[in-house]
MITOR-79920 format. One record per residue: residue number from 1; residue in three letters; x, y, z negated of N, C-alpha, C in turn. Coordinates in steps of 0.05 Angstrom, whole numbers, padded with zeros to 5 digits. Each point is the difference from the previous one (the first is absolute). Layout:
<sites>
<NUM, ALA, <X, Y, Z>, <X, Y, Z>, <X, Y, Z>>
...
</sites>
This chain:
<sites>
<1, UNK, <00150, -00459, -00448>, <00016, -00001, 00025>, <-00017, -00010, 00023>>
<2, UNK, <00005, 00012, 00024>, <-00013, -00008, 00024>, <00021, -00006, 00021>>
<3, UNK, <-00005, -00020, 00016>, <00019, -00007, 00022>, <-00010, 00014, 00025>>
<4, UNK, <00018, 00014, 00013>, <-00006, 00015, 00025>, <00019, -00008, 00022>>
<5, UNK, <-00009, 00002, 00024>, <00017, -00006, 00023>, <00009, 00025, 00014>>
<6, UNK, <00025, 00002, 00007>, <00011, 00023, 00014>, <00013, -00010, 00026>>
<7, UNK, <-00010, 00011, 00022>, <00011, -00007, 00026>, <00020, 00021, 00008>>
<8, UNK, <00025, -00007, 00000>, <00022, 00020, 00003>, <00015, -00005, 00027>>
<9, UNK, <00006, 00021, 00013>, <00015, -00002, 00025>, <00029, -00008, -00006>>
<10, UNK, <00009, -00022, 00013>, <00027, -00009, -00003>, <00013, 00000, 00027>>
<11, UNK, <00025, 00008, 00002>, <00014, -00002, 00025>, <00018, 00025, 00004>>
<12, UNK, <00016, -00002, 00022>, <00018, 00022, 00007>, <-00011, 00021, 00018>>
<13, UNK, <00017, 00013, 00016>, <-00009, 00022, 00017>, <-00021, -00008, 00021>>
<14, UNK, <00002, -00025, 00010>, <-00019, -00009, 00020>, <-00015, -00024, -00010>>
<15, UNK, <-00024, -00004, 00010>, <-00016, -00023, -00008>, <-00010, 00004, -00028>>
<16, UNK, <00005, -00019, -00017>, <-00010, 00001, -00028>, <-00027, -00014, -00002>>
<17, UNK, <-00007, -00008, -00024>, <-00025, -00014, -00005>, <-00010, 00006, -00027>>
<18, UNK, <-00026, -00004, -00004>, <-00013, 00004, -00026>, <00002, -00026, -00016>>
<19, UNK, <00010, 00002, -00024>, <00004, -00023, -00017>, <-00017, 00004, -00026>>
<20, UNK, <-00015, -00020, -00007>, <-00017, 00002, -00024>, <00015, -00008, -00025>>
<21, UNK, <-00003, 00015, -00022>, <00011, -00006, -00026>, <-00021, 00003, -00021>>
<22, UNK, <-00001, -00019, -00018>, <-00019, 00002, -00022>, <00015, 00007, -00026>>
<23, UNK, <-00011, 00018, -00016>, <00012, 00007, -00025>, <-00022, 00009, -00019>>
<24, UNK, <00006, -00002, -00026>, <-00019, 00008, -00020>, <00002, 00031, -00004>>
<25, UNK, <-00023, 00012, -00001>, <-00001, 00029, -00004>, <-00016, 00006, -00026>>
<26, UNK, <00006, 00022, -00012>, <-00013, 00008, -00025>, <-00008, 00029, 00000>>
<27, UNK, <-00014, 00008, -00020>, <-00010, 00028, -00001>, <00023, 00020, 00000>>
<28, UNK, <-00004, 00021, 00016>, <00020, 00022, 00001>, <00021, -00004, 00021>>
<29, UNK, <00001, -00022, 00014>, <00021, -00005, 00020>, <-00006, 00017, 00025>>
<30, UNK, <00022, 00007, 00014>, <-00002, 00013, 00026>, <00012, -00019, 00021>>
<31, UNK, <-00003, 00007, 00025>, <00009, -00018, 00021>, <00030, -00005, -00002>>
<32, UNK, <00016, 00020, -00007>, <00029, -00004, -00003>, <00006, -00020, -00022>>
<33, UNK, <-00016, 00000, -00021>, <00004, -00020, -00021>, <-00003, -00029, 00011>>
<34, UNK, <-00020, -00003, 00016>, <-00006, -00026, 00012>, <00023, -00008, 00019>>
<35, UNK, <00010, 00019, 00015>, <00023, -00006, 00018>, <00024, -00008, -00016>>
<36, UNK, <00006, 00014, -00021>, <00023, -00007, -00017>, <-00004, -00028, -00013>>
<37, UNK, <-00024, -00006, -00007>, <-00006, -00026, -00012>, <00004, -00022, 00020>>
<38, UNK, <-00008, 00005, 00025>, <00003, -00020, 00021>, <00030, -00004, 00006>>
<39, UNK, <00016, 00022, -00001>, <00029, -00002, 00004>, <00012, -00018, -00022>>
<40, UNK, <-00010, 00004, -00024>, <00012, -00015, -00023>, <-00009, -00029, 00000>>
<41, UNK, <-00024, -00006, 00011>, <-00011, -00027, -00002>, <00006, -00018, 00025>>
<42, UNK, <-00003, 00012, 00024>, <00001, -00017, 00023>, <00013, 00011, 00025>>
<43, UNK, <00008, 00025, 00000>, <00012, 00012, 00024>, <00022, 00020, -00007>>
<44, UNK, <00021, -00011, -00010>, <00022, 00018, -00010>, <00013, 00016, 00022>>
<45, UNK, <-00004, -00008, 00025>, <00012, 00015, 00023>, <-00019, 00019, 00012>>
<46, UNK, <-00024, 00004, -00012>, <-00019, 00020, 00010>, <00011, 00028, -00003>>
<47, UNK, <00001, 00015, 00022>, <00012, 00026, 00000>, <-00022, 00022, -00001>>
<48, UNK, <00004, 00018, -00019>, <-00018, 00024, -00002>, <00015, 00022, -00013>>
<49, UNK, <-00008, 00025, 00006>, <00013, 00023, -00012>, <-00017, 00010, -00024>>
<50, UNK, <00014, 00008, -00021>, <-00014, 00013, -00022>, <00022, 00013, -00017>>
<51, UNK, <-00009, 00019, -00016>, <00020, 00014, -00017>, <-00013, 00008, -00027>>
<52, UNK, <-00018, 00020, 00001>, <-00009, 00012, -00025>, <-00024, -00015, -00012>>
<53, UNK, <-00016, -00013, 00016>, <-00025, -00013, -00009>, <-00018, 00020, -00014>>
<54, UNK, <00001, 00025, 00009>, <-00017, 00021, -00013>, <-00013, 00018, 00021>>
<55, UNK, <00002, -00008, 00026>, <-00013, 00016, 00020>, <00014, 00026, 00007>>
<56, UNK, <00026, 00001, -00005>, <00015, 00025, 00005>, <00023, -00002, 00019>>
<57, UNK, <00009, -00025, 00005>, <00024, -00002, 00017>, <-00008, -00006, 00029>>
<58, UNK, <-00024, -00011, 00005>, <-00010, -00005, 00027>, <00013, -00025, 00013>>
<59, UNK, <00014, -00016, -00016>, <00015, -00022, 00012>, <-00018, -00024, 00008>>
<60, UNK, <-00021, -00006, -00016>, <-00014, -00025, 00004>, <-00024, 00002, 00018>>
<61, UNK, <00001, 00018, 00020>, <-00021, 00002, 00019>, <-00004, -00026, 00016>>
<62, UNK, <-00025, -00007, 00003>, <-00007, -00024, 00015>, <-00029, 00002, 00009>>
<63, UNK, <-00010, -00021, 00014>, <-00028, 00000, 00008>, <-00014, -00022, -00015>>
<64, UNK, <-00018, 00008, -00017>, <-00015, -00019, -00017>, <-00028, -00003, 00011>>
<65, UNK, <-00007, -00024, 00008>, <-00025, -00005, 00014>, <-00004, 00020, 00023>>
<66, UNK, <00022, 00005, 00014>, <-00001, 00017, 00024>, <00001, 00030, -00005>>
<67, UNK, <00001, 00008, -00026>, <00000, 00029, -00006>, <00027, 00008, -00012>>
<68, UNK, <00013, 00021, 00012>, <00025, 00010, -00011>, <-00003, 00009, -00029>>
<69, UNK, <00016, -00012, -00018>, <-00001, 00008, -00028>, <00027, -00005, -00013>>
<70, UNK, <00003, 00011, -00024>, <00023, -00006, -00017>, <-00007, -00025, -00015>>
<71, UNK, <00018, -00020, 00000>, <-00006, -00025, -00014>, <-00001, 00005, -00030>>
<72, UNK, <00016, 00019, -00010>, <00001, 00005, -00029>, <-00024, 00015, -00010>>
<73, UNK, <-00016, 00012, 00018>, <-00023, 00015, -00009>, <-00026, -00013, 00008>>
<74, UNK, <00001, -00024, 00011>, <-00024, -00014, 00008>, <-00007, -00021, -00021>>
<75, UNK, <-00019, 00006, -00017>, <-00008, -00018, -00021>, <-00015, -00024, 00011>>
<76, UNK, <00005, -00023, -00011>, <-00013, -00024, 00010>, <-00030, 00000, -00006>>
<77, UNK, <-00008, 00015, -00021>, <-00029, 00000, -00006>, <-00016, 00018, 00019>>
<78, UNK, <00014, 00013, 00020>, <-00014, 00016, 00019>, <-00003, -00013, 00027>>
<79, UNK, <00011, -00025, 00003>, <-00003, -00014, 00025>, <-00011, -00028, -00005>>
<80, UNK, <-00015, -00012, 00019>, <-00011, -00026, -00005>, <00021, -00022, -00001>>
<81, UNK, <-00002, -00017, -00020>, <00020, -00022, -00003>, <-00012, -00027, 00007>>
<82, UNK, <-00025, -00001, 00009>, <-00012, -00025, 00007>, <00008, -00009, 00028>>
<83, UNK, <00014, 00018, 00014>, <00011, -00007, 00027>, <00029, 00008, -00001>>
<84, UNK, <00017, -00011, 00018>, <00029, 00007, -00001>, <00004, 00030, 00004>>
<85, UNK, <00018, 00011, -00016>, <00008, 00028, 00003>, <00024, 00001, 00020>>
<86, UNK, <-00004, 00014, 00022>, <00021, 00002, 00020>, <00019, 00023, -00007>>
<87, UNK, <00026, -00006, 00002>, <00021, 00021, -00005>, <00019, -00001, 00024>>
<88, UNK, <00001, 00022, 00014>, <00017, 00002, 00024>, <00016, 00026, -00001>>
<89, UNK, <00022, 00000, 00016>, <00016, 00025, 00001>, <-00015, 00021, 00017>>
<90, UNK, <00009, 00025, -00003>, <-00012, 00021, 00016>, <00004, -00005, 00030>>
<91, UNK, <-00021, 00003, 00015>, <00000, -00007, 00028>, <00012, 00021, 00019>>
<92, UNK, <00002, 00025, -00011>, <00009, 00022, 00017>, <00031, 00000, 00004>>
<93, UNK, <00014, -00018, -00015>, <00029, 00000, 00001>, <00010, -00028, 00004>>
<94, UNK, <00024, -00004, 00011>, <00010, -00026, 00006>, <00004, -00017, -00026>>
<95, UNK, <-00007, -00025, 00001>, <00004, -00017, -00023>, <00030, -00008, -00002>>
<96, UNK, <00009, -00002, -00024>, <00027, -00010, -00006>, <-00001, -00029, -00010>>
<97, UNK, <-00014, -00003, -00023>, <-00004, -00026, -00011>, <-00024, 00000, -00019>>
<98, UNK, <-00017, -00019, 00003>, <-00023, -00003, -00017>, <-00016, 00026, -00002>>
<99, UNK, <00000, 00013, -00024>, <-00016, 00024, -00004>, <00016, 00026, 00005>>
<100, UNK, <00025, -00002, 00008>, <00017, 00023, 00004>, <00000, 00009, 00029>>
<101, UNK, <-00003, 00027, 00003>, <00001, 00011, 00027>, <00023, 00021, 00002>>
<102, UNK, <00008, 00005, 00024>, <00021, 00020, 00005>, <-00013, 00028, 00004>>
<103, UNK, <00002, 00016, -00020>, <-00012, 00027, 00001>, <00020, 00022, 00006>>
<104, UNK, <00023, -00007, 00010>, <00021, 00019, 00005>, <-00008, 00021, 00021>>
<105, UNK, <-00019, -00007, 00018>, <-00010, 00019, 00020>, <-00009, 00026, -00013>>
<106, UNK, <-00013, -00003, -00023>, <-00011, 00023, -00014>, <00022, 00020, -00008>>
<107, UNK, <00023, -00010, -00009>, <00021, 00017, -00008>, <00013, 00014, 00024>>
<108, UNK, <00000, -00013, 00023>, <00010, 00013, 00024>, <-00018, 00022, 00009>>
<109, UNK, <-00026, -00005, -00003>, <-00020, 00021, 00007>, <00004, 00025, -00017>>
<110, UNK, <00004, -00004, -00026>, <00003, 00022, -00018>, <00024, 00018, 00008>>
<111, UNK, <00021, -00012, 00010>, <00023, 00015, 00008>, <-00006, 00019, 00023>>
<112, UNK, <-00020, -00007, 00017>, <-00006, 00016, 00023>, <-00017, 00025, -00006>>
<113, UNK, <-00011, 00001, -00023>, <-00017, 00023, -00007>, <00017, 00023, -00011>>
<114, UNK, <-00004, 00024, 00010>, <00015, 00023, -00008>, <-00002, 00004, -00031>>
<115, UNK, <00023, 00004, -00012>, <00001, 00002, -00029>, <-00009, 00027, -00010>>
<116, UNK, <-00002, 00002, -00026>, <-00009, 00024, -00014>, <00020, 00023, 00005>>
<117, UNK, <-00011, 00023, 00008>, <00016, 00023, 00006>, <-00012, 00024, -00014>>
<118, UNK, <00010, 00007, -00024>, <-00013, 00021, -00015>, <00007, 00028, 00010>>
<119, UNK, <-00018, 00019, -00005>, <00005, 00028, 00006>, <00020, 00011, -00021>>
<120, UNK, <00012, 00022, 00006>, <00019, 00012, -00020>, <-00014, 00006, -00026>>
<121, UNK, <00014, -00001, -00023>, <-00012, 00007, -00026>, <-00011, 00029, 00001>>
<122, UNK, <-00023, 00004, -00014>, <-00013, 00026, 00001>, <00001, 00014, -00027>>
<123, UNK, <00015, -00011, -00019>, <00002, 00013, -00026>, <00030, 00007, -00005>>
<124, UNK, <00004, 00020, -00018>, <00027, 00009, -00005>, <00018, -00021, -00012>>
<125, UNK, <-00012, -00019, -00014>, <00016, -00021, -00013>, <00006, -00023, 00019>>
<126, UNK, <-00007, 00003, 00025>, <00006, -00021, 00020>, <-00019, -00023, 00001>>
<127, UNK, <-00024, 00004, -00011>, <-00021, -00020, 00000>, <-00023, 00009, 00017>>
<128, UNK, <-00021, -00016, 00001>, <-00023, 00006, 00017>, <-00025, 00004, -00017>>
<129, UNK, <-00019, 00014, 00011>, <-00026, 00004, -00012>, <-00021, -00014, 00017>>
<130, UNK, <-00017, -00017, -00013>, <-00020, -00015, 00015>, <-00026, 00001, -00016>>
<131, UNK, <-00022, -00004, 00015>, <-00026, -00002, -00013>, <-00004, -00028, -00010>>
<132, UNK, <-00012, -00004, -00023>, <-00004, -00027, -00011>, <-00018, -00017, 00018>>
<133, UNK, <-00020, 00013, 00013>, <-00018, -00016, 00017>, <00015, -00011, 00024>>
<134, UNK, <00021, 00014, 00010>, <00016, -00011, 00022>, <00016, -00024, -00009>>
<135, UNK, <00010, 00001, -00025>, <00015, -00023, -00010>, <-00019, -00024, -00005>>
<136, UNK, <-00023, 00006, -00011>, <-00019, -00022, -00005>, <-00008, -00014, 00026>>
<137, UNK, <-00001, 00014, 00022>, <-00009, -00012, 00025>, <00019, -00022, 00009>>
<138, UNK, <00026, 00004, -00003>, <00019, -00020, 00010>, <00008, -00020, -00021>>
<139, UNK, <-00006, 00006, -00025>, <00008, -00018, -00021>, <-00012, -00028, 00003>>
<140, UNK, <-00024, -00002, 00010>, <-00013, -00025, 00004>, <00016, -00019, 00018>>
<141, UNK, <00012, 00012, 00021>, <00015, -00016, 00019>, <00026, -00012, -00012>>
<142, UNK, <00010, 00012, -00021>, <00024, -00010, -00013>, <-00005, -00025, -00016>>
<143, UNK, <-00025, -00008, -00003>, <-00006, -00025, -00015>, <00006, -00025, 00016>>
<144, UNK, <00005, 00003, 00026>, <00004, -00023, 00017>, <00024, -00018, -00010>>
<145, UNK, <-00005, -00026, -00002>, <00020, -00019, -00009>, <00013, -00015, 00023>>
<146, UNK, <-00008, 00007, 00024>, <00010, -00013, 00025>, <-00003, -00030, -00001>>
<147, UNK, <-00024, -00008, -00007>, <-00006, -00029, 00001>, <-00006, -00008, 00029>>
<148, UNK, <-00007, 00020, 00017>, <-00006, -00004, 00028>, <-00025, -00016, 00006>>
<149, UNK, <-00018, -00001, -00020>, <-00026, -00013, 00005>, <-00016, 00016, 00020>>
<150, UNK, <00002, 00027, -00001>, <-00014, 00017, 00019>, <00010, -00005, 00028>>
<151, UNK, <00026, -00005, 00003>, <00011, -00006, 00026>, <-00010, -00027, 00010>>
<152, UNK, <-00002, -00019, -00019>, <-00009, -00027, 00008>, <-00029, -00001, 00009>>
<153, UNK, <-00017, 00016, -00013>, <-00029, -00001, 00006>, <-00006, 00016, 00025>>
<154, UNK, <00017, 00019, 00008>, <-00005, 00017, 00023>, <-00001, -00016, 00026>>
<155, UNK, <-00023, 00002, 00014>, <-00003, -00016, 00024>, <00019, 00006, 00022>>
<156, UNK, <00011, 00025, 00000>, <00019, 00008, 00021>, <00025, -00016, -00002>>
<157, UNK, <00009, -00006, -00025>, <00024, -00016, -00005>, <-00007, -00029, -00002>>
<158, UNK, <-00021, -00007, -00014>, <-00007, -00028, -00006>, <-00010, -00015, 00024>>
<159, UNK, <-00018, 00012, 00015>, <-00012, -00013, 00023>, <00013, 00006, 00027>>
<160, UNK, <00010, 00024, 00003>, <00011, 00009, 00026>, <00030, 00002, 00000>>
<161, UNK, <00013, -00003, -00023>, <00030, 00000, -00002>, <00012, 00024, 00014>>
<162, UNK, <-00011, 00024, -00004>, <00011, 00024, 00013>, <00020, 00014, -00018>>
<163, UNK, <00018, -00015, -00010>, <00020, 00010, -00019>, <00019, 00021, 00012>>
<164, UNK, <00004, -00001, 00027>, <00018, 00019, 00013>, <-00014, 00026, 00005>>
<165, UNK, <-00027, 00001, -00002>, <-00015, 00023, 00008>, <-00015, 00013, -00024>>
<166, UNK, <-00002, -00014, -00022>, <-00016, 00010, -00022>, <00015, -00005, -00027>>
<167, UNK, <00002, 00021, -00016>, <00015, -00003, -00025>, <-00017, -00011, -00023>>
<168, UNK, <-00026, -00001, 00003>, <-00017, -00012, -00020>, <-00008, 00018, -00023>>
<169, UNK, <-00020, -00008, -00015>, <-00011, 00017, -00022>, <00020, 00009, -00021>>
<170, UNK, <00018, -00019, -00007>, <00020, 00008, -00021>, <00015, 00024, 00008>>
<171, UNK, <00009, 00002, 00025>, <00017, 00022, 00008>, <-00015, 00024, 00010>>
<172, UNK, <-00026, -00003, 00005>, <-00017, 00023, 00003>, <-00004, 00014, -00027>>
<173, UNK, <-00002, -00016, -00021>, <-00001, 00011, -00027>, <00026, 00014, -00007>>
<174, UNK, <00023, -00012, 00007>, <00026, 00012, -00005>, <00003, 00026, 00015>>
<175, UNK, <-00009, 00000, 00025>, <00001, 00024, 00016>, <-00019, 00022, -00011>>
<176, UNK, <-00023, -00008, -00010>, <-00018, 00019, -00012>, <00012, 00012, -00025>>
<177, UNK, <00014, -00016, -00016>, <00012, 00011, -00024>, <00021, 00021, 00006>>
<178, UNK, <00013, -00003, 00023>, <00020, 00020, 00009>, <-00014, 00024, 00013>>
<179, UNK, <-00019, -00005, 00018>, <-00013, 00021, 00015>, <-00016, 00019, -00019>>
<180, UNK, <-00011, -00012, -00021>, <-00017, 00016, -00018>, <00015, 00011, -00024>>
<181, UNK, <00025, -00006, -00001>, <00016, 00011, -00023>, <00003, 00030, 00003>>
<182, UNK, <-00006, 00015, -00022>, <00001, 00029, 00002>, <00027, 00013, 00007>>
<183, UNK, <00022, -00016, -00003>, <00026, 00011, 00006>, <00011, -00008, 00027>>
<184, UNK, <-00012, -00021, 00012>, <00011, -00011, 00024>, <-00004, 00018, 00024>>
<185, UNK, <00020, 00003, 00017>, <-00001, 00017, 00024>, <00002, -00016, 00026>>
<186, UNK, <00004, -00026, -00002>, <00004, -00016, 00024>, <-00026, -00004, 00015>>
<187, UNK, <00001, -00003, 00026>, <-00024, -00005, 00017>, <00002, -00029, 00011>>
<188, UNK, <-00019, -00016, -00008>, <00000, -00028, 00008>, <-00024, -00007, 00019>>
<189, UNK, <-00015, 00020, 00007>, <-00025, -00005, 00016>, <00006, -00012, 00027>>
<190, UNK, <00020, 00010, 00014>, <00007, -00011, 00026>, <00007, -00029, -00001>>
<191, UNK, <00015, -00008, -00020>, <00008, -00028, -00004>, <-00024, -00017, -00007>>
<192, UNK, <-00017, 00011, -00018>, <-00024, -00015, -00007>, <-00017, -00006, 00024>>
<193, UNK, <-00002, 00018, 00018>, <-00016, -00003, 00024>, <00013, -00018, 00021>>
<194, UNK, <00026, 00005, 00005>, <00013, -00014, 00023>, <00015, -00025, -00008>>
<195, UNK, <00012, -00001, -00024>, <00018, -00022, -00007>, <-00012, -00018, -00021>>
<196, UNK, <-00016, 00011, -00018>, <-00009, -00015, -00023>, <-00028, -00011, 00003>>
<197, UNK, <-00014, 00007, 00022>, <-00025, -00013, 00007>, <-00024, 00006, -00018>>
<198, UNK, <-00002, 00024, -00011>, <-00022, 00005, -00018>, <-00027, -00003, 00014>>
<199, UNK, <00000, 00004, 00026>, <-00026, -00003, 00015>, <-00010, -00029, 00000>>
<200, UNK, <00016, -00019, -00006>, <-00009, -00028, 00000>, <-00018, -00006, -00024>>
<201, UNK, <00003, 00015, -00022>, <-00016, -00005, -00024>, <-00029, 00008, 00006>>
<202, UNK, <-00018, -00018, -00004>, <-00029, 00006, 00004>, <-00015, 00003, -00027>>
<203, UNK, <00015, 00006, -00021>, <-00010, 00006, -00027>, <-00022, -00019, -00009>>
<204, UNK, <00005, -00026, 00000>, <-00018, -00020, -00010>, <00001, -00001, -00031>>
<205, UNK, <00020, 00012, -00012>, <00004, 00001, -00029>, <00007, -00027, -00012>>
<206, UNK, <00008, -00020, 00017>, <00008, -00026, -00011>, <00025, 00003, -00017>>
<207, UNK, <00018, 00019, 00008>, <00025, 00004, -00016>, <-00007, 00011, -00027>>
<208, UNK, <-00019, 00018, -00002>, <-00007, 00011, -00026>, <-00011, -00022, -00018>>
<209, UNK, <-00016, -00018, 00011>, <-00013, -00021, -00015>, <00020, -00019, -00014>>
<210, UNK, <00023, -00005, 00013>, <00019, -00020, -00011>, <00022, 00013, -00017>>
<211, UNK, <00001, 00026, -00002>, <00022, 00014, -00014>, <-00002, -00006, -00030>>
<212, UNK, <00020, -00013, -00012>, <-00002, -00006, -00029>, <00003, 00025, -00018>>
<213, UNK, <00010, 00022, 00011>, <00003, 00025, -00015>, <-00024, 00018, 00005>>
<214, UNK, <-00020, -00009, 00015>, <-00024, 00015, 00005>, <00005, 00028, 00012>>
<215, UNK, <00020, 00001, 00018>, <00005, 00024, 00015>, <-00021, 00002, 00022>>
<216, UNK, <-00012, 00024, 00002>, <-00021, 00004, 00020>, <00014, 00006, 00027>>
<217, UNK, <00011, -00021, 00011>, <00018, 00002, 00024>, <-00014, 00014, 00023>>
<218, UNK, <-00023, -00009, 00007>, <-00014, 00009, 00024>, <-00009, 00029, -00003>>
<219, UNK, <-00016, 00005, -00021>, <-00012, 00027, -00003>, <00020, 00021, -00008>>
<220, UNK, <00019, -00006, -00017>, <00018, 00021, -00010>, <00026, 00003, 00015>>
<221, UNK, <00008, -00021, 00016>, <00025, 00002, 00014>, <-00003, -00001, 00031>>
<222, UNK, <-00013, -00021, 00010>, <-00001, -00004, 00029>, <-00018, 00020, 00013>>
<223, UNK, <-00024, 00004, -00010>, <-00019, 00018, 00013>, <00011, 00029, 00001>>
<224, UNK, <00011, 00010, -00023>, <00012, 00027, 00002>, <00023, 00002, 00020>>
<225, UNK, <00016, -00021, 00002>, <00022, 00000, 00020>, <-00012, 00000, 00028>>
<226, UNK, <-00020, -00016, 00005>, <-00014, 00000, 00026>, <-00010, 00028, 00007>>
<227, UNK, <-00012, 00013, -00020>, <-00011, 00027, 00005>, <00022, 00019, 00007>>
<228, UNK, <00023, -00002, -00012>, <00022, 00018, 00006>, <00010, -00005, 00028>>
<229, UNK, <00002, -00025, 00008>, <00008, -00006, 00027>, <-00020, 00010, 00021>>
<230, UNK, <-00025, -00004, -00005>, <-00021, 00010, 00018>, <00001, 00031, 00002>>
<231, UNK, <00003, 00013, -00023>, <00001, 00029, 00000>, <00024, 00010, 00016>>
<232, UNK, <00022, -00014, -00002>, <00025, 00009, 00013>, <00000, -00005, 00030>>
<233, UNK, <-00011, -00023, 00008>, <00004, -00008, 00028>, <-00026, -00001, 00017>>
<234, UNK, <-00023, 00000, -00013>, <-00025, -00004, 00015>, <-00020, 00022, -00004>>
<235, UNK, <00006, 00019, -00018>, <-00019, 00022, -00004>, <-00001, 00018, 00025>>
<236, UNK, <-00023, 00003, 00013>, <-00001, 00015, 00025>, <00007, 00029, -00003>>
<237, UNK, <-00006, 00013, -00023>, <00008, 00027, -00004>, <00030, 00003, -00002>>
<238, UNK, <00013, -00018, -00015>, <00029, 00001, -00002>, <00013, -00004, 00027>>
<239, UNK, <-00011, -00019, 00016>, <00011, -00005, 00026>, <-00002, 00024, 00018>>
<240, UNK, <-00022, 00014, -00002>, <-00004, 00024, 00016>, <00020, 00022, -00008>>
<241, UNK, <00004, 00004, -00026>, <00018, 00020, -00010>, <00029, -00006, 00009>>
<242, UNK, <00007, -00026, -00002>, <00027, -00008, 00008>, <00004, 00005, 00030>>
<243, UNK, <-00020, -00007, 00016>, <00001, 00005, 00029>, <00002, 00030, 00006>>
<244, UNK, <-00016, 00016, -00014>, <00001, 00029, 00004>, <00028, 00011, -00007>>
<245, UNK, <00011, -00008, -00022>, <00026, 00009, -00008>, <00022, -00008, 00020>>
<246, UNK, <-00003, -00025, 00010>, <00020, -00010, 00019>, <-00001, 00017, 00026>>
<247, UNK, <-00024, 00005, 00010>, <-00003, 00016, 00024>, <00010, 00029, -00004>>
<248, UNK, <-00006, 00010, -00024>, <00009, 00027, -00005>, <00031, 00002, -00001>>
<249, UNK, <00012, -00022, -00011>, <00029, -00001, -00002>, <00013, -00003, 00027>>
<250, UNK, <-00014, -00014, 00018>, <00011, -00005, 00027>, <-00001, 00024, 00019>>
<251, UNK, <-00016, 00020, -00008>, <-00002, 00024, 00018>, <00025, 00017, 00000>>
</sites>
């Protein structure tokens, strides 16, 4: 057994302070184990979210030593214990109490994105025919557990608080899953450009680095969406063709 110190953020929506707790840790423990042990030993009113403890529900998102991570998937043997381990709530969202944040903004954002709109069935039995490679392309995006760590690490939301102008990496992934679906017929490019702020992303890949599901957020979702927006609205050839057609129509 080893005694380790955990500096945990305590407090309500405003203010708050870091409080140190010492507890014994053993081989195989994760940060969430330590938090539960501290709750049992010395801070029964410490608030934190968790559910599955298997890295699949996304509930226990927090910032461990300043890095957005899942507490249940962060092993203590991967972080230094000779100094206090800091545990804080996600900074991109309003604090509620202790380690809990209000992530409801994310669910409101999701409602604003145009939903899946399939083309009519193309087979006699009322089903569709698709290429496997098209299905494989979007399958990766369905692994998202909505832990919102990618939202938390994104500097547009975390540092600049542009929540009203930018939907964040999670919902660019969601949009990509719809836009790239072989059956979808909806057009979301105008909204991505004007309402969802895709131009604010400068593809630093920090969101990809923190994803617990190892989704290649930047390269496979955001960059292809950016390319589609550029092709649609900024391609000089397309702009010329549109202008030519408009003038021809006005004659």
